[in-house]
N, C-alpha and C positions, 0 to 999 in steps of 0.2 A: 404927290402925296408932298411935295413939296412944304418947308414954313416958312411962317419967322422962324420960329422953334430951332437949338441946336439939336435937342434930342423931342423925339414925340412922347417921347417915353422916360419915367426914373421908375426906378425898385427897387421897394424900403420894404425891408423884412433882415429876421434875424439871424447870423449870417451860420450859427450855427448846427438851427430846426430846419431853412433848405437849400442851402446856396447849393448844396450838393446831387441836387432830386428836382424837387418840383420847377425853384425859379428859376436853377441852371435849366429848364426843365425848357421854364414862358421863354425867360431872355432867348436860345434860344430860336423859339421859331414865332416872337417875331422880330428880330434879325430876316429872320430867314422868308418873311412874308413884305419887307423893308421896308418895318418900323423902325424908325431911329432910338432907339435904347442905353439910357445905359444904368448899369450896373457898376458897383464899387470892385472888381476887378486885385482892383491891388489891396484893398483895405484900410483906405483913404482914412482910421483913424487913430489915434495912443488913449488910453482908455478911455474915458469918455466925453474930451472935445472933439466936437465934426471941426473937418479938416474943409474946409471957409472957400477949395472943390468943390467938396461936394452941397453943401449952399448957392454955389452957381452954378451945378447941375439940378440941384430943383428949379430952382428961377430961369434955369434956359430948355424945360418941358413943361409941353401943352396938357401930357397929365402923367400925375404921376400913382400907383398902385402898392397901394401896404398890404401887404403877404401878414398878417394874422396870425402863424403860429401858437404851440403850444405856447413859450414862449416867451415867446416876443412881448408882451408890456411888464414882463422885467428886467431885462434890459434898461436901464437908465442913459443909452445911445443908444435904443432904436427909439424909446418916449422921446430923449431932444431933435430926433427928425424926425419924427411924426410932429412935435411943435410947428419945429421951423416946416416943416411941407405946411397945416392947413392956414395955419400966415401969409404965405409968401404961392400954393397953388387952388385962390378960386374967383370965379368971374372972367370973365370978357374973351371963354371959352373955353378954358381951363377947368382940371377940378381931378376930383377926390374921389381912384377908386380902393377903397377897400377888399379884401377875399379875408376869408373866412376858412381855412389851409386844416380841415384836419381835428375842426377845433368849430365848441358851439361858438357865436358869435357873444356872450353873458362872462361863457369859460374864459375866452381868452383877456376878459379885459377885465374880469379878479386878477387873474394873477400878476396883479398885479402885487407889488407886497411894500410897500416904503409908506407907506400911511405913521409905524412908528418912529422911523430910522431918523435917529437925530442927529448924519454923517448927515443929512443930507435937509436943507435947507425948507419949509413948511409951504415957502409961495416955489414954491417948486416941486412941487408934491404936487399943486395943485393944478398946475398947470396943467402938469400931463392927467390925471385926474381927465381936466378940464378935458383933454386932447381928444384920449380914450370917448369923455361920452360926446364929444362931437363926431365922434370917426363911428361912435356905432350909431349914429342919426342921420349917417347918412348914404341913397343906393350900397349895397353894393354887394358878394355874388359866396356863399358858400360852400365848402369838397368836403365829404369826405369821403368813404371807404364802400359807400353803400349806396352810394349813389355815381355809381358806373369805372369809371378809368379817364386816369387823369388829362390822359392825351387829349382825349372824347373840352371837353374842360379847358384844359387850355386855349384849344384850335378857337370855344366859340367866347372868351378872351377877346383871343386876336382879333376872330370876326365883327365885335366888337369893335376892337379899340382901333380896328380901319375903315370901321365904315365912322365914328366918331372925331376922329382927325381926316381923317377926305371922305365924306359924307358922300361926294356924287360915284366913288366908287362901288362899280356893280354885288348884289351880293354870287356867293357859290353857289348856282342853282339846285348844283347839285345837292346842297343842302336842302333841296322843300322836294324834290320831285317824287316824292311819295306822298306827297300833299296834291297831288294834282291829280284832278277826276276830267276825266274824258268824256262826253255827252259830243255825241253828232243828234 
């Protein structure tokens, strides 16, 4: 699965919402499957400024997985990161995969509450809103508590990412055995 990218996947997420749960489990599963994954383990942000090493990791990743959670859209840092991801990760075999985790796509995006904030330049607010709209229109996956087991959802993401970074990789036949019908 070697490629010209330093990372196969860059994970973008709201730290307080999912780091110790879903995102942490997804990261571990990606790594265990040989998928080179960047996750900000050192919390490389100060205030609302994105560290240049995060931008470099975004640039050096083939896929960006953006995990929209309950409060993702209420974080200026996450919104700035989303703008960078959507600006830099597109085309040439690269893509962005939004995951709506335990939140409806439109609920997640309606958590945006910066329209009337005088401390934030209107141009920045417009860029954030546009980035959220772009993300909402991309192919995405959703998970809620009604959707089954989280570990199964994570495995589906890992399988999907594996096929996207290495299209020649074999499918896990065990996943499809229930669909085989023997005819004599």
